[in-house]
Residue, then its C-alpha position, 0 to 999 in steps of 0.5 A: x592362703x592362711x590355711x595352706x600356711x598353717x598346714x605347712x607349719x603343722x607338717x614341719x612340726x611333725x617332720x622335724x621330730x621324725x627326722x631327729x628321731x631317725x638321726x638319733x636312731x641311726x646314730x644309736x645303731x651305728x655306735x652300738x653295732x657289733x665290732x668286727x671280729x679280729x681274726x688271724x688269716x692265712x692265704x691259700x697258696x701252693x706248696x707241699x702236703x704230706x700224709x703222715x702218722x705219728x707216735x701216740x706216746x713219747x718215744x726215746x733216743x736209743x743206741x743201736x748197740x748197748x751192752x750192760x756187761x758184768x764178769x762171768x764170776x764174782x769176786x773183789x774188784x782189783x782193777x777199774x781203769x775206766x770211769x763214767x764218760x770215758x770213750x774206750x776202744x773195742x777190747x779195752x779192759x773195763x774191770x778186773x777181779x782179784x785173780x792172783x790164784x788163777x794167774x798162778x795156776x796159769x803160770x804152773x800150766x805154762x811151766x808144765x807145757x815146757x816140761x812136757x815139751x822137753x820130755x818129748x824132745x828127750x823120749x823122741x830122741x831116744x826113740x830115734x836112736x833105738x830105731x837106728x839100732x834096730x836097723x843096724x841089727x837087721x843089717x848085721x843079721x842079714x850078714x850073719x853077724x848077730x842072731x835073730x833073737x838080738x834083732x827081735x830085742x832091738x825092734x821091741x826096744x825101738x817100738x817101746x821108745x816110739x810109744x814113749x815118744x807118742x805118750x810124751x806128745x800126748x802129755x804136751x797136748x794135755x798140758x796145753x788143754x790145762x793151760x787153756x782151761x786156766x786161761x778161761x778161768x782167769x778170763x772169767x774175772x776180766x771184763x773187756x769192751x765188746x765194742x767201742x763206745x762210751x762208759x755210761x754207768x759203773x756199778x762198783x768201786x775198787x775193793x768192793x765185792x761184785x756178785x754175778x746175777x743169779x738165774x731169774x734175779x736181775x742185778x745191776x750190770x757192772x758196766x753199761x757201755x753205749x755205742x753212740x755212733x749209731x742212734x735211733x728213736x723208738x716210739x709207739x704208733x697206733x696199731x691202725x696207723x702202723x699197718x700202713x708203714x714199711x721199712x725204709x719210709x722217710x720220716x722226721x724226728x723231733x726232740x723236746x731238748x731241741x724244740x723247733x728243729x727236725x732231724x731226717x730219718x727213715x724207718x729201720x724196724x717195725x716190731x712184729x707184734x702189738x703191745x697191749x698195755x693196761x688202760x692204753x691203746x694197742x700200739x706197735x713199736x717203730x724204730x726210726x734211724x737218723x739219716x745223718x749220723x753226724x747230726x745225732x752225735x751230740x744227742x744223748x741216749x734217753x732223750x725224749x723224742x717223737x717221730x713222724x713217718x711220711x706215707x705220701x707226698x704231693x708237691x705244688x698243690x693248693x693248700x691251707x693250714x689245717x687249723x682253718x678247717x671246721x667240721x664237715x670240711x668247711x672254712x670261713x673266708x673273709x670277703x672284700x666287703x669285710x664279711x665272713x663267708x662260709x665255704x665247703x671244700x673238698x680236701x685231699x692229703x692232710x696232716x696236722x700242719x697243711x691240708x690239700x684243697x681240691x675245690x671250694x677255694x682258690x689261690x689268694x682267698x684268705x681263710x680264718x685260722x683263729x676259729x676259737x674267737x667269739x662271734x665267728x660265723x658266716x655273715x659276721x664282720x671281721x678284720x685281719x688281726x695285726x701281727x704282734x711285734x717281736x719282743x725286744x731282747x733283754 
């Protein structure tokens, strides 16, 4: 009996430290276990997915019509009735050079026309009188009252007067041609708006001498006129992507000046050539016009802009944020046990925002979109990161 009691006490002395060690080891493992990784999750759901192409470098807003105009001749600026920012109708006077000498020549030409027309009235009246006298002479000759010689002289006089009438008419046409030439000379000193628009820039002041641009030497235009009723965005797209585009395709326009806002548009032109700029990818210039001209009225020509052209669209398909996909079309899914599971998926249409899921995920699965977090791997414990509260307004 004593031996059994001694044996039991010996076992107890051994068991107690072992239990204590096991408890301590368990506590150590529990408190030193890796903390769950906080991750951002997105639920697999249904929605719209598009395949798009976008520009490789920033584009800009441009006007469908923009004219940098200047008079055809040089001279001193005598009239400048517009200023920057003015909206002018088509045909409005923008600028006029000193042209008093040309205006005087035009007045002389106009007076010459009046003189020539008066000369026509005079000579043609005399010609008609001479023709009447010739007819009377022929009648008198037929009755035997005058000789044939007098008839011949009368008819010659009538023909001469008629020639003078026709010559005077030619002088009127000559005077009218001189007036047209004088007007053309005067118009070369006058600059008018070729279309309605906004005066964007003026290079010159009253009294300054304006020099026309010599051949091969570009100079600043006198007036920069912009028609802002029609705006579009021009941007470069990689030559590989541009091969898939067609005129009329729908697209979206975003502007740095209006972040978070999209403008609907459509492709209006695809350049028929490839730009090969040094140290840059080969691109094609693509123009996307604003769908709603009213939305673009407040935009400024020259704004930095980006375009995104829609190639194909599918509605109500399973999709996940594209940020949730890892190389090889893999995704991490948070299971009910709080551990991450790697899934291989079959993807369909995709863009920078969403990717269509054909297989590998089902509706309701929660996929990780914050793939840059440390410790993310299959089997790791994870918890959904709480949404950050919105910052209070100041």
